[in-house]
Biopython code that builds the backbone (N, CA, C, O; Angstrom):
import numpy as np
from Bio.PDB.StructureBuilder import StructureBuilder

atoms = [
    (1, "MET", "N", (17.382, -86.013, 30.058)),
    (1, "MET", "CA", (17.189, -84.757, 29.353)),
    (1, "MET", "C", (17.966, -83.661, 30.073)),
    (1, "MET", "O", (18.031, -83.630, 31.302)),
    (2, "ASP", "N", (18.544, -82.774, 29.295)),
    (2, "ASP", "CA", (19.292, -81.634, 29.824)),
    (2, "ASP", "C", (18.388, -80.794, 30.720)),
    (2, "ASP", "O", (17.212, -80.599, 30.413)),
    (3, "LYS", "N", (18.936, -80.299, 31.820)),
    (3, "LYS", "CA", (18.135, -79.496, 32.750)),
    (3, "LYS", "C", (17.648, -78.194, 32.123)),
    (3, "LYS", "O", (16.711, -77.578, 32.629)),
    (4, "ASN", "N", (18.279, -77.769, 31.022)),
    (4, "ASN", "CA", (17.852, -76.548, 30.339)),
    (4, "ASN", "C", (16.717, -76.792, 29.348)),
    (4, "ASN", "O", (16.188, -75.849, 28.759)),
    (5, "ILE", "N", (16.345, -78.058, 29.165)),
    (5, "ILE", "CA", (15.251, -78.399, 28.266)),
    (5, "ILE", "C", (13.987, -78.518, 29.099)),
    (5, "ILE", "O", (13.966, -79.203, 30.122)),
    (6, "ARG", "N", (12.942, -77.852, 28.658)),
    (6, "ARG", "CA", (11.693, -77.848, 29.419)),
    (6, "ARG", "C", (10.524, -78.009, 28.461)),
    (6, "ARG", "O", (10.680, -77.921, 27.243)),
    (7, "ASN", "N", (9.371, -78.242, 29.026)),
    (7, "ASN", "CA", (8.164, -78.226, 28.208)),
    (7, "ASN", "C", (7.858, -76.778, 27.853)),
    (7, "ASN", "O", (7.892, -75.897, 28.712)),
    (8, "LEU", "N", (7.565, -76.543, 26.601)),
    (8, "LEU", "CA", (7.239, -75.191, 26.158)),
    (8, "LEU", "C", (5.818, -74.839, 26.565)),
    (8, "LEU", "O", (4.959, -75.713, 26.680)),
    (9, "SER", "N", (5.580, -73.560, 26.779)),
    (9, "SER", "CA", (4.208, -73.107, 27.005)),
    (9, "SER", "C", (3.437, -73.282, 25.695)),
    (9, "SER", "O", (4.034, -73.484, 24.638)),
    (10, "PHE", "N", (2.129, -73.204, 25.774)),
    (10, "PHE", "CA", (1.303, -73.330, 24.570)),
    (10, "PHE", "C", (1.715, -72.290, 23.528)),
    (10, "PHE", "O", (1.893, -72.620, 22.356)),
    (11, "GLU", "N", (1.865, -71.040, 23.952)),
    (11, "GLU", "CA", (2.213, -69.954, 23.026)),
    (11, "GLU", "C", (3.598, -70.170, 22.417)),
    (11, "GLU", "O", (3.780, -69.976, 21.215)),
    (12, "GLU", "N", (4.570, -70.567, 23.232)),
    (12, "GLU", "CA", (5.916, -70.835, 22.707)),
    (12, "GLU", "C", (5.874, -71.956, 21.675)),
    (12, "GLU", "O", (6.457, -71.845, 20.597)),
    (13, "GLY", "N", (5.183, -73.024, 22.015)),
    (13, "GLY", "CA", (5.086, -74.158, 21.098)),
    (13, "GLY", "C", (4.406, -73.788, 19.796)),
    (13, "GLY", "O", (4.834, -74.209, 18.721)),
    (14, "LYS", "N", (3.344, -72.999, 19.892)),
    (14, "LYS", "CA", (2.597, -72.578, 18.706)),
    (14, "LYS", "C", (3.484, -71.745, 17.780)),
    (14, "LYS", "O", (3.516, -71.984, 16.573)),
    (15, "ILE", "N", (4.194, -70.784, 18.332)),
    (15, "ILE", "CA", (5.039, -69.911, 17.509)),
    (15, "ILE", "C", (6.244, -70.670, 16.968)),
    (15, "ILE", "O", (6.621, -70.488, 15.810)),
    (16, "LEU", "N", (6.845, -71.510, 17.785)),
    (16, "LEU", "CA", (7.998, -72.278, 17.316)),
    (16, "LEU", "C", (7.600, -73.208, 16.177)),
    (16, "LEU", "O", (8.309, -73.288, 15.173)),
    (17, "ARG", "N", (6.486, -73.909, 16.313)),
    (17, "ARG", "CA", (6.034, -74.814, 15.245)),
    (17, "ARG", "C", (5.672, -74.019, 13.987)),
    (17, "ARG", "O", (5.964, -74.454, 12.873)),
    (18, "ALA", "N", (5.042, -72.865, 14.162)),
    (18, "ALA", "CA", (4.717, -72.030, 13.000)),
    (18, "ALA", "C", (6.000, -71.581, 12.302)),
    (18, "ALA", "O", (6.066, -71.566, 11.073)),
    (19, "PHE", "N", (7.012, -71.217, 13.077)),
    (19, "PHE", "CA", (8.311, -70.833, 12.512)),
    (19, "PHE", "C", (8.898, -71.986, 11.704)),
    (19, "PHE", "O", (9.342, -71.792, 10.573)),
    (20, "PHE", "N", (8.900, -73.182, 12.284)),
    (20, "PHE", "CA", (9.441, -74.337, 11.565)),
    (20, "PHE", "C", (8.650, -74.599, 10.281)),
    (20, "PHE", "O", (9.239, -74.789, 9.217)),
    (21, "VAL", "N", (7.336, -74.610, 10.378)),
    (21, "VAL", "CA", (6.489, -74.951, 9.232)),
    (21, "VAL", "C", (6.538, -73.880, 8.147)),
    (21, "VAL", "O", (6.665, -74.211, 6.968)),
    (22, "MET", "N", (6.442, -72.614, 8.517)),
    (22, "MET", "CA", (6.359, -71.547, 7.514)),
    (22, "MET", "C", (7.717, -71.070, 7.018)),
    (22, "MET", "O", (7.839, -70.637, 5.872)),
    (23, "ASP", "N", (8.734, -71.144, 7.862)),
    (23, "ASP", "CA", (10.023, -70.580, 7.473)),
    (23, "ASP", "C", (11.050, -71.636, 7.073)),
    (23, "ASP", "O", (11.671, -71.513, 6.018)),
    (24, "ILE", "N", (11.237, -72.639, 7.866)),
    (24, "ILE", "CA", (12.191, -73.691, 7.498)),
    (24, "ILE", "C", (11.527, -74.682, 6.553)),
    (24, "ILE", "O", (12.160, -75.191, 5.628)),
    (25, "GLN", "N", (10.261, -74.949, 6.787)),
    (25, "GLN", "CA", (9.487, -75.904, 6.001)),
    (25, "GLN", "C", (10.180, -77.263, 6.046)),
    (25, "GLN", "O", (10.645, -77.684, 7.105)),
    (26, "THR", "N", (10.250, -77.940, 4.927)),
    (26, "THR", "CA", (10.947, -79.230, 4.898)),
    (26, "THR", "C", (12.308, -79.087, 4.229)),
    (26, "THR", "O", (12.851, -80.049, 3.686)),
    (27, "GLN", "N", (12.846, -77.885, 4.274)),
    (27, "GLN", "CA", (14.132, -77.599, 3.635)),
    (27, "GLN", "C", (15.279, -77.900, 4.600)),
    (27, "GLN", "O", (15.650, -77.071, 5.431)),
    (28, "GLU", "N", (15.815, -79.080, 4.470)),
    (28, "GLU", "CA", (16.908, -79.485, 5.354)),
    (28, "GLU", "C", (18.094, -78.526, 5.247)),
    (28, "GLU", "O", (18.799, -78.297, 6.229)),
    (29, "GLU", "N", (18.309, -77.972, 4.066)),
    (29, "GLU", "CA", (19.413, -77.023, 3.871)),
    (29, "GLU", "C", (19.259, -75.809, 4.795)),
    (29, "GLU", "O", (20.224, -75.388, 5.432)),
    (30, "TRP", "N", (18.037, -75.245, 4.867)),
    (30, "TRP", "CA", (17.805, -74.093, 5.750)),
    (30, "TRP", "C", (18.008, -74.481, 7.201)),
    (30, "TRP", "O", (18.624, -73.745, 7.971)),
    (31, "ALA", "N", (17.493, -75.629, 7.566)),
    (31, "ALA", "CA", (17.640, -76.090, 8.951)),
    (31, "ALA", "C", (19.112, -76.249, 9.301)),
    (31, "ALA", "O", (19.533, -75.895, 10.402)),
    (32, "ASN", "N", (19.888, -76.777, 8.374)),
    (32, "ASN", "CA", (21.315, -76.972, 8.632)),
    (32, "ASN", "C", (22.075, -75.649, 8.702)),
    (32, "ASN", "O", (23.021, -75.522, 9.479)),
    (33, "ILE", "N", (21.675, -74.673, 7.908)),
    (33, "ILE", "CA", (22.299, -73.344, 7.989)),
    (33, "ILE", "C", (22.073, -72.754, 9.376)),
    (33, "ILE", "O", (23.002, -72.242, 10.001)),
    (34, "ILE", "N", (20.843, -72.830, 9.848)),
    (34, "ILE", "CA", (20.521, -72.308, 11.178)),
    (34, "ILE", "C", (21.288, -73.075, 12.245)),
    (34, "ILE", "O", (21.825, -72.478, 13.178)),
    (35, "TYR", "N", (21.338, -74.389, 12.111)),
    (35, "TYR", "CA", (22.059, -75.203, 13.092)),
    (35, "TYR", "C", (23.544, -74.840, 13.123)),
    (35, "TYR", "O", (24.141, -74.755, 14.196)),
    (36, "GLU", "N", (24.130, -74.629, 11.968)),
    (36, "GLU", "CA", (25.553, -74.265, 11.911)),
    (36, "GLU", "C", (25.793, -72.914, 12.581)),
    (36, "GLU", "O", (26.773, -72.755, 13.308)),
    (37, "GLN", "N", (24.922, -71.949, 12.351)),
    (37, "GLN", "CA", (25.063, -70.644, 13.005)),
    (37, "GLN", "C", (24.916, -70.777, 14.522)),
    (37, "GLN", "O", (25.630, -70.122, 15.281)),
    (38, "LEU", "N", (23.999, -71.617, 14.948)),
    (38, "LEU", "CA", (23.821, -71.878, 16.376)),
    (38, "LEU", "C", (25.099, -72.463, 16.982)),
    (38, "LEU", "O", (25.517, -72.064, 18.069)),
    (39, "ARG", "N", (25.709, -73.404, 16.275)),
    (39, "ARG", "CA", (26.966, -74.001, 16.757)),
    (39, "ARG", "C", (28.070, -72.950, 16.880)),
    (39, "ARG", "O", (28.824, -72.955, 17.853)),
    (40, "LEU", "N", (28.169, -72.058, 15.906)),
    (40, "LEU", "CA", (29.194, -71.011, 15.951)),
    (40, "LEU", "C", (28.997, -70.093, 17.151)),
    (40, "LEU", "O", (29.966, -69.667, 17.778)),
    (41, "ILE", "N", (27.756, -69.794, 17.465)),
    (41, "ILE", "CA", (27.465, -68.960, 18.636)),
    (41, "ILE", "C", (27.820, -69.712, 19.909)),
    (41, "ILE", "O", (28.436, -69.145, 20.811)),
    (42, "LYS", "N", (27.442, -70.969, 19.992)),
    (42, "LYS", "CA", (27.750, -71.758, 21.190)),
    (42, "LYS", "C", (29.256, -71.915, 21.386)),
    (42, "LYS", "O", (29.736, -71.979, 22.517)),
    (43, "GLN", "N", (29.998, -71.976, 20.280)),
    (43, "GLN", "CA", (31.455, -72.094, 20.352)),
    (43, "GLN", "C", (32.135, -70.737, 20.532)),
    (43, "GLN", "O", (33.362, -70.646, 20.571)),
    (44, "LYS", "N", (31.324, -69.687, 20.641)),
    (44, "LYS", "CA", (31.806, -68.314, 20.820)),
    (44, "LYS", "C", (32.670, -67.837, 19.650)),
    (44, "LYS", "O", (33.573, -67.018, 19.823)),
    (45, "LYS", "N", (32.377, -68.361, 18.464)),
    (45, "LYS", "CA", (33.064, -67.913, 17.261)),
    (45, "LYS", "C", (32.347, -66.733, 16.617)),
    (45, "LYS", "O", (32.909, -66.043, 15.767)),
    (46, "GLN", "N", (31.115, -66.510, 17.023)),
    (46, "GLN", "CA", (30.389, -65.297, 16.654)),
    (46, "GLN", "C", (29.405, -65.000, 17.775)),
    (46, "GLN", "O", (28.959, -65.901, 18.484)),
    (47, "SER", "N", (29.078, -63.734, 17.921)),
    (47, "SER", "CA", (28.261, -63.332, 19.074)),
    (47, "SER", "C", (26.765, -63.416, 18.811)),
    (47, "SER", "O", (25.982, -63.604, 19.742)),
    (48, "HIS", "N", (26.361, -63.278, 17.551)),
    (48, "HIS", "CA", (24.933, -63.323, 17.245)),
    (48, "HIS", "C", (24.726, -63.594, 15.762)),
    (48, "HIS", "O", (25.661, -63.554, 14.962)),
    (49, "TRP", "N", (23.486, -63.868, 15.424)),
    (49, "TRP", "CA", (23.113, -64.094, 14.032)),
    (49, "TRP", "C", (21.635, -63.789, 13.898)),
    (49, "TRP", "O", (20.840, -64.159, 14.762)),
    (50, "ARG", "N", (21.263, -63.118, 12.824)),
    (50, "ARG", "CA", (19.863, -62.717, 12.605)),
    (50, "ARG", "C", (19.458, -63.109, 11.187)),
    (50, "ARG", "O", (20.241, -62.998, 10.243)),
    (51, "MET", "N", (18.222, -63.569, 11.064)),
    (51, "MET", "CA", (17.713, -63.925, 9.750)),
    (51, "MET", "C", (16.210, -63.677, 9.712)),
    (51, "MET", "O", (15.469, -64.173, 10.560)),
    (52, "SER", "N", (15.772, -62.913, 8.731)),
    (52, "SER", "CA", (14.339, -62.725, 8.496)),
    (52, "SER", "C", (13.932, -63.681, 7.396)),
    (52, "SER", "O", (14.594, -63.795, 6.364)),
    (53, "MET", "N", (12.840, -64.359, 7.637)),
    (53, "MET", "CA", (12.417, -65.379, 6.683)),
    (53, "MET", "C", (11.025, -65.033, 6.151)),
    (53, "MET", "O", (10.740, -63.856, 5.928)),
    (54, "ASN", "N", (10.159, -66.014, 5.945)),
    (54, "ASN", "CA", (8.828, -65.777, 5.378)),
    (54, "ASN", "C", (7.888, -65.069, 6.344)),
    (54, "ASN", "O", (7.200, -64.119, 5.970)),
    (55, "ALA", "N", (7.862, -65.534, 7.578)),
    (55, "ALA", "CA", (6.877, -65.022, 8.534)),
    (55, "ALA", "C", (7.494, -64.559, 9.849)),
    (55, "ALA", "O", (6.854, -63.837, 10.614)),
    (56, "TYR", "N", (8.723, -64.965, 10.115)),
    (56, "TYR", "CA", (9.351, -64.680, 11.409)),
    (56, "TYR", "C", (10.782, -64.203, 11.232)),
    (56, "TYR", "O", (11.428, -64.465, 10.217)),
    (57, "GLU", "N", (11.254, -63.501, 12.240)),
    (57, "GLU", "CA", (12.666, -63.154, 12.323)),
    (57, "GLU", "C", (13.273, -63.998, 13.432)),
    (57, "GLU", "O", (12.725, -64.105, 14.529)),
    (58, "LEU", "N", (14.403, -64.587, 13.125)),
    (58, "LEU", "CA", (15.145, -65.394, 14.090)),
    (58, "LEU", "C", (16.377, -64.607, 14.502)),
    (58, "LEU", "O", (17.147, -64.159, 13.652)),
    (59, "TYR", "N", (16.565, -64.438, 15.797)),
    (59, "TYR", "CA", (17.748, -63.754, 16.317)),
    (59, "TYR", "C", (18.368, -64.660, 17.374)),
    (59, "TYR", "O", (17.743, -64.969, 18.389)),
    (60, "MET", "N", (19.597, -65.078, 17.123)),
    (60, "MET", "CA", (20.311, -65.937, 18.061)),
    (60, "MET", "C", (21.511, -65.184, 18.603)),
    (60, "MET", "O", (22.250, -64.554, 17.847)),
    (61, "SER", "N", (21.703, -65.250, 19.905)),
    (61, "SER", "CA", (22.862, -64.623, 20.542)),
    (61, "SER", "C", (23.404, -65.579, 21.593)),
    (61, "SER", "O", (22.852, -66.655, 21.823)),
    (62, "GLU", "N", (24.484, -65.167, 22.220)),
    (62, "GLU", "CA", (25.067, -65.995, 23.278)),
    (62, "GLU", "C", (24.118, -66.144, 24.459)),
    (62, "GLU", "O", (24.249, -67.080, 25.247)),
    (63, "ASP", "N", (23.163, -65.224, 24.587)),
    (63, "ASP", "CA", (22.226, -65.247, 25.712)),
    (63, "ASP", "C", (20.996, -66.097, 25.464)),
    (63, "ASP", "O", (20.551, -66.821, 26.354)),
    (64, "ASN", "N", (20.434, -66.017, 24.247)),
    (64, "ASN", "CA", (19.189, -66.723, 23.983)),
    (64, "ASN", "C", (18.842, -66.669, 22.499)),
    (64, "ASN", "O", (19.599, -66.153, 21.676)),
    (65, "VAL", "N", (17.683, -67.214, 22.190)),
    (65, "VAL", "CA", (17.141, -67.205, 20.831)),
    (65, "VAL", "C", (15.790, -66.512, 20.893)),
    (65, "VAL", "O", (14.963, -66.821, 21.751)),
    (66, "LYS", "N", (15.570, -65.571, 19.978)),
    (66, "LYS", "CA", (14.289, -64.865, 19.920)),
    (66, "LYS", "C", (13.664, -65.099, 18.552)),
    (66, "LYS", "O", (14.326, -64.992, 17.520)),
    (67, "ILE", "N", (12.398, -65.416, 18.569)),
    (67, "ILE", "CA", (11.633, -65.584, 17.337)),
    (67, "ILE", "C", (10.505, -64.569, 17.388)),
    (67, "ILE", "O", (9.672, -64.589, 18.294)),
    (68, "SER", "N", (10.490, -63.681, 16.402)),
    (68, "SER", "CA", (9.517, -62.583, 16.377)),
    (68, "SER", "C", (8.719, -62.628, 15.083)),
    (68, "SER", "O", (9.286, -62.858, 14.015)),
    (69, "PRO", "N", (7.416, -62.413, 15.163)),
    (69, "PRO", "CA", (6.618, -62.358, 13.937)),
    (69, "PRO", "C", (6.989, -61.122, 13.117)),
    (69, "PRO", "O", (7.227, -60.047, 13.669)),
    (70, "LEU", "N", (7.034, -61.287, 11.806)),
    (70, "LEU", "CA", (7.321, -60.155, 10.924)),
    (70, "LEU", "C", (6.079, -59.318, 10.663)),
    (70, "LEU", "O", (6.180, -58.137, 10.331)),
    (71, "PHE", "N", (4.915, -59.924, 10.813)),
    (71, "PHE", "CA", (3.656, -59.240, 10.527)),
    (71, "PHE", "C", (2.762, -59.303, 11.753)),
    (71, "PHE", "O", (2.778, -60.290, 12.488)),
    (72, "ASP", "N", (2.002, -58.279, 11.970)),
    (72, "ASP", "CA", (1.103, -58.220, 13.123)),
    (72, "ASP", "C", (-0.302, -58.634, 12.688)),
    (72, "ASP", "O", (-1.232, -57.828, 12.702)),
    (73, "GLU", "N", (-0.440, -59.903, 12.304)),
    (73, "GLU", "CA", (-1.717, -60.383, 11.798)),
    (73, "GLU", "C", (-2.506, -61.186, 12.822)),
    (73, "GLU", "O", (-3.736, -61.146, 12.817)),
    (74, "TYR", "N", (-1.840, -61.894, 13.675)),
    (74, "TYR", "CA", (-2.519, -62.837, 14.565)),
    (74, "TYR", "C", (-2.249, -62.556, 16.033)),
    (74, "TYR", "O", (-2.394, -63.448, 16.869)),
    (75, "ASP", "N", (-1.862, -61.336, 16.358)),
    (75, "ASP", "CA", (-1.549, -60.967, 17.742)),
    (75, "ASP", "C", (-0.511, -61.897, 18.368)),
    (75, "ASP", "O", (-0.576, -62.206, 19.558)),
    (76, "GLU", "N", (0.438, -62.335, 17.558)),
    (76, "GLU", "CA", (1.507, -63.179, 18.082)),
    (76, "GLU", "C", (2.537, -62.304, 18.787)),
    (76, "GLU", "O", (2.694, -61.125, 18.470)),
    (77, "THR", "N", (3.219, -62.891, 19.726)),
    (77, "THR", "CA", (4.262, -62.181, 20.443)),
    (77, "THR", "C", (5.612, -62.834, 20.166)),
    (77, "THR", "O", (5.685, -63.947, 19.645)),
    (78, "GLN", "N", (6.644, -62.146, 20.513)),
    (78, "GLN", "CA", (7.994, -62.692, 20.422)),
    (78, "GLN", "C", (8.160, -63.755, 21.495)),
    (78, "GLN", "O", (7.659, -63.609, 22.610)),
    (79, "ILE", "N", (8.866, -64.824, 21.153)),
    (79, "ILE", "CA", (9.214, -65.811, 22.176)),
    (79, "ILE", "C", (10.728, -65.819, 22.348)),
    (79, "ILE", "O", (11.475, -65.520, 21.417)),
    (80, "THR", "N", (11.157, -66.161, 23.533)),
    (80, "THR", "CA", (12.580, -66.237, 23.855)),
    (80, "THR", "C", (12.855, -67.607, 24.444)),
    (80, "THR", "O", (12.194, -68.037, 25.389)),
    (81, "LEU", "N", (13.841, -68.285, 23.873)),
    (81, "LEU", "CA", (14.229, -69.620, 24.325)),
    (81, "LEU", "C", (15.721, -69.632, 24.624)),
    (81, "LEU", "O", (16.474, -68.816, 24.092)),
    (82, "SER", "N", (16.140, -70.546, 25.466)),
    (82, "SER", "CA", (17.574, -70.732, 25.689)),
    (82, "SER", "C", (18.181, -71.347, 24.430)),
    (82, "SER", "O", (17.474, -71.948, 23.621)),
    (83, "LEU", "N", (19.482, -71.193, 24.272)),
    (83, "LEU", "CA", (20.162, -71.822, 23.137)),
    (83, "LEU", "C", (19.966, -73.325, 23.161)),
    (83, "LEU", "O", (19.747, -73.943, 22.120)),
    (84, "GLN", "N", (20.043, -73.918, 24.352)),
    (84, "GLN", "CA", (19.892, -75.365, 24.489)),
    (84, "GLN", "C", (18.487, -75.814, 24.091)),
    (84, "GLN", "O", (18.319, -76.824, 23.407)),
    (85, "GLN", "N", (17.489, -75.060, 24.523)),
    (85, "GLN", "CA", (16.103, -75.407, 24.188)),
    (85, "GLN", "C", (15.892, -75.331, 22.683)),
    (85, "GLN", "O", (15.308, -76.236, 22.086)),
    (86, "PHE", "N", (16.368, -74.250, 22.069)),
    (86, "PHE", "CA", (16.185, -74.093, 20.632)),
    (86, "PHE", "C", (16.931, -75.188, 19.875)),
    (86, "PHE", "O", (16.408, -75.735, 18.904)),
    (87, "GLU", "N", (18.133, -75.507, 20.305)),
    (87, "GLU", "CA", (18.897, -76.565, 19.652)),
    (87, "GLU", "C", (18.149, -77.893, 19.735)),
    (87, "GLU", "O", (18.066, -78.624, 18.748)),
    (88, "TYR", "N", (17.612, -78.201, 20.892)),
    (88, "TYR", "CA", (16.843, -79.429, 21.086)),
    (88, "TYR", "C", (15.663, -79.476, 20.114)),
    (88, "TYR", "O", (15.435, -80.491, 19.455)),
    (89, "GLU", "N", (14.925, -78.386, 20.029)),
    (89, "GLU", "CA", (13.752, -78.327, 19.155)),
    (89, "GLU", "C", (14.164, -78.382, 17.681)),
    (89, "GLU", "O", (13.511, -79.058, 16.885)),
    (90, "LEU", "N", (15.234, -77.683, 17.312)),
    (90, "LEU", "CA", (15.704, -77.670, 15.929)),
    (90, "LEU", "C", (16.187, -79.053, 15.500)),
    (90, "LEU", "O", (15.872, -79.504, 14.399)),
    (91, "VAL", "N", (16.938, -79.717, 16.347)),
    (91, "VAL", "CA", (17.420, -81.066, 16.024)),
    (91, "VAL", "C", (16.238, -82.011, 15.817)),
    (91, "VAL", "O", (16.264, -82.845, 14.911)),
    (92, "ASN", "N", (15.214, -81.888, 16.641)),
    (92, "ASN", "CA", (14.024, -82.721, 16.458)),
    (92, "ASN", "C", (13.320, -82.407, 15.141)),
    (92, "ASN", "O", (12.826, -83.317, 14.476)),
    (93, "TRP", "N", (13.268, -81.128, 14.752)),
    (93, "TRP", "CA", (12.670, -80.759, 13.471)),
    (93, "TRP", "C", (13.492, -81.339, 12.319)),
    (93, "TRP", "O", (12.927, -81.856, 11.355)),
    (94, "ILE", "N", (14.812, -81.259, 12.412)),
    (94, "ILE", "CA", (15.675, -81.823, 11.369)),
    (94, "ILE", "C", (15.439, -83.322, 11.249)),
    (94, "ILE", "O", (15.352, -83.845, 10.138)),
    (95, "ARG", "N", (15.336, -84.013, 12.364)),
    (95, "ARG", "CA", (15.047, -85.461, 12.329)),
    (95, "ARG", "C", (13.715, -85.729, 11.635)),
    (95, "ARG", "O", (13.597, -86.661, 10.839)),
    (96, "LEU", "N", (12.724, -84.913, 11.941)),
    (96, "LEU", "CA", (11.402, -85.088, 11.344)),
    (96, "LEU", "C", (11.448, -84.892, 9.832)),
    (96, "LEU", "O", (10.901, -85.706, 9.088)),
    (97, "ILE", "N", (12.090, -83.828, 9.373)),
    (97, "ILE", "CA", (12.091, -83.580, 7.926)),
    (97, "ILE", "C", (12.988, -84.563, 7.176)),
    (97, "ILE", "O", (12.771, -84.805, 5.988)),
    (98, "LYS", "N", (13.975, -85.123, 7.835)),
    (98, "LYS", "CA", (14.792, -86.156, 7.186)),
    (98, "LYS", "C", (13.977, -87.410, 6.921)),
    (98, "LYS", "O", (14.253, -88.156, 5.981)),
    (99, "ASN", "N", (12.974, -87.633, 7.755)),
    (99, "ASN", "CA", (12.166, -88.848, 7.643)),
    (99, "ASN", "C", (10.897, -88.650, 6.828)),
    (99, "ASN", "O", (10.033, -89.528, 6.805)),
    (100, "THR", "N", (10.772, -87.494, 6.153)),
    (100, "THR", "CA", (9.564, -87.274, 5.343)),
    (100, "THR", "C", (9.878, -87.339, 3.869)),
    (100, "THR", "O", (8.983, -87.177, 3.040)),
]
sb = StructureBuilder()
sb.init_structure("model")
sb.init_model(0)
sb.init_chain("A")
sb.init_seg("    ")
for serial, (resi, resn, name, xyz) in enumerate(atoms, 1):
    if name == "N":
        sb.init_residue(resn, " ", resi, " ")
    sb.init_atom(name, np.array(xyz, "f"), 0.0, 1.0, " ", f" {name:<3s}", serial, name[0])
structure = sb.get_structure()
């Protein structure tokens, strides 16, 4: 495993899974759009990308990935992940939805 991949904290895992379930859902097309934008950032072809979805805002930059709740309903906080960590988690989500 890449040294930049780590076990997520409970809060990070909870928010990331909620983001996948509520915003990407089982829509492989959305997951692939996000993955393509992530690749462009990693290749330094663009500096950042932002997308507001159903429940969260996703902001990806050359420095990190931030997932922020759009609504203040459950006292959720913003989480920040490395690009590598987010890519690892996103690829696993894509694998999961391909198999459903």
